[in-house]
C-alpha positions as CSV (number, residue, x, y, z in Angstrom):
1,X,86.5,102.0,99.0
2,X,90.1,102.2,100.5
3,X,91.6,99.0,101.9
4,X,94.4,98.7,104.1
5,X,97.2,96.2,103.8
6,X,100.2,94.6,106.0
7,X,103.4,95.5,105.1
8,X,105.9,93.0,103.5
9,X,103.0,90.5,102.4
10,X,102.4,90.8,98.7
11,X,105.3,89.8,96.3
12,X,105.8,91.5,92.9
13,X,103.6,90.6,90.0
14,X,104.1,90.9,86.4
15,X,101.2,92.8,84.8
16,X,103.0,93.6,81.4
17,X,105.5,91.1,80.6
18,X,107.0,93.0,77.7
19,X,110.3,91.8,76.2
20,X,111.0,89.4,79.4
21,X,111.9,86.1,78.7
22,X,112.4,82.7,80.8
23,X,115.9,81.8,81.2
24,X,115.4,77.9,82.9
25,X,118.8,76.4,82.5
26,X,121.1,79.5,82.6
27,X,121.9,80.9,85.8
28,X,123.3,78.9,89.0
29,X,122.9,79.6,92.6
30,X,125.5,81.0,94.9
31,X,125.3,78.2,97.6
32,X,123.9,80.7,100.4
33,X,120.5,82.5,99.0
34,X,116.9,80.7,99.2
35,X,114.3,81.7,96.9
36,X,110.7,81.5,96.5
37,X,108.3,82.2,93.5
38,X,108.0,85.6,92.8
39,X,111.6,87.0,94.4
40,X,113.0,89.4,92.4
41,X,116.5,88.8,91.7
42,X,120.0,89.8,90.5
43,X,122.9,88.2,88.5
44,X,126.5,88.3,89.9
45,X,129.4,89.0,87.3
46,X,130.0,84.9,88.3
47,X,126.5,84.3,86.6
48,X,125.0,83.3,90.1
49,X,121.6,84.1,91.1
50,X,121.4,86.3,94.4
51,X,118.7,88.2,96.3
52,X,118.0,91.6,95.0
53,X,121.0,94.6,96.7
54,X,119.1,97.1,98.6
55,X,122.3,97.9,100.8
56,X,122.8,101.9,101.4
57,X,126.3,101.6,99.2
58,X,124.7,101.2,95.9
59,X,121.6,101.5,93.9
60,X,122.0,97.9,93.4
61,X,120.9,95.6,90.5
62,X,117.6,93.9,89.5
63,X,117.6,91.4,86.6
64,X,114.9,89.0,87.1
65,X,112.1,87.2,88.8
66,X,112.4,83.8,90.6
67,X,109.9,81.2,88.9
68,X,109.8,78.3,91.2
69,X,109.8,77.5,95.0
70,X,112.5,74.5,94.4
71,X,115.0,76.6,96.6
72,X,112.6,77.9,99.3
73,X,114.3,75.8,102.3
74,X,117.5,74.7,100.8
75,X,120.0,77.2,99.0
76,X,120.8,76.4,95.4
77,X,124.0,75.0,94.9
78,X,126.7,76.4,92.4
79,X,125.7,73.4,90.4
80,X,121.7,73.8,90.7
81,X,119.9,76.1,88.0
82,X,117.8,78.7,89.4
83,X,114.7,79.1,86.8
84,X,114.0,82.8,86.7
85,X,112.3,85.3,84.4
86,X,114.9,88.1,83.2
87,X,113.3,91.2,83.0
88,X,113.0,93.7,80.2
89,X,112.8,97.5,80.2
90,X,109.4,97.5,78.8
91,X,108.2,95.0,81.9
92,X,105.8,96.5,84.2
93,X,105.5,94.8,87.9
94,X,102.8,95.7,90.4
95,X,104.5,96.1,93.8
96,X,103.6,96.9,97.5
97,X,104.4,100.1,98.8
98,X,106.4,100.7,102.0
99,X,107.2,103.3,104.3
100,X,107.8,103.3,107.9
101,X,104.7,105.0,108.6
102,X,101.7,103.3,107.5
103,X,99.8,106.1,106.8
104,X,102.3,107.5,104.6
105,X,102.8,104.1,102.6
106,X,100.3,105.2,100.1
107,X,100.2,104.7,96.4
108,X,99.6,108.3,95.7
109,X,102.6,109.1,97.6
110,X,104.8,108.2,94.8
111,X,105.2,110.4,91.2
112,X,105.3,108.4,87.9
113,X,108.9,108.8,86.1
114,X,110.5,109.1,89.5
115,X,112.7,106.0,90.4
116,X,112.4,104.5,93.9
117,X,114.5,102.3,96.2
118,X,113.7,98.7,97.2
119,X,113.1,97.1,100.2
120,X,113.5,93.3,100.8
121,X,111.2,93.3,103.9
122,X,109.9,90.7,106.1
123,X,110.3,87.1,104.6
124,X,112.2,88.7,101.6
125,X,109.2,90.1,100.1
126,X,110.4,93.1,98.1
127,X,108.4,96.4,98.3
128,X,108.6,100.0,97.0
129,X,110.1,102.7,99.4
130,X,109.0,106.2,99.2
131,X,113.0,107.0,99.0
132,X,114.4,108.0,95.5
133,X,118.4,109.0,96.5
134,X,119.3,105.7,94.7
135,X,116.1,104.7,93.3
136,X,116.0,101.5,90.8
137,X,112.3,100.7,90.4
138,X,110.6,103.9,88.3
139,X,107.0,104.7,89.0
140,X,105.2,104.2,85.5
141,X,101.7,104.4,87.0
142,X,99.6,104.6,90.7
143,X,96.1,103.0,91.1
144,X,93.2,105.6,90.6
145,X,91.2,106.8,93.4
146,X,87.8,105.3,92.1
147,X,87.8,102.0,90.0
148,X,84.1,100.9,90.2
149,X,85.1,97.4,89.5
150,X,88.3,97.0,91.5
151,X,88.1,98.3,95.2
152,X,91.6,96.7,95.7
153,X,93.4,99.1,93.7
154,X,92.8,102.5,95.4
155,X,95.6,105.3,95.8
156,X,94.9,105.7,99.3
157,X,95.3,102.0,100.4
158,X,98.2,101.9,103.0
159,X,100.7,99.6,101.5
160,X,99.1,99.6,98.9
161,X,100.3,99.0,94.9
162,X,102.2,101.0,92.8
163,X,103.5,100.2,89.1
164,X,107.1,100.1,88.1
165,X,109.6,99.2,86.0
166,X,113.4,98.9,85.8
167,X,115.4,100.9,83.4
168,X,118.1,99.5,80.8
169,X,120.8,100.6,83.4
170,X,119.2,99.0,86.3
171,X,118.9,95.6,84.3
172,X,122.5,95.7,82.9
173,X,123.8,96.2,86.5
174,X,125.3,99.9,86.2
175,X,122.7,101.4,88.5
176,X,125.5,101.7,91.3
């Protein structure tokens, strides 16, 4: 049974941790970014946590996921630590699909092995777009058309879900 979702409502979820690890007292804020639990983040060359880069100039970097809501309304200062989960190349995330046309925002439109761009949508909720020009999120799997025990994972769900990982070059910050 197909189910339609609303865009930018469901954040990424780690479904296969792989070699990812927690870094609670390693990286500090930049004084301007607020974070909610589950936000994808990057680490600057100054060792500060920032939102993922999804601008048009570079492919961007993804280094981890925020672990707490400590800085949900007030940005972490340059002296406050931001606990993150540092991702590894074998970590798989379940992320929401996005396309400007809902009927095109289907998991079945994604191709395993292709790297797609990320979009930081409403309320900072990242999703995977169908654009692969500067892709950083490599599709590893799409839901099946029929999973009898879980009808919330159909390949025909508008704004449904796709499974992605980030290659070493993206995690190392060399995807630009």
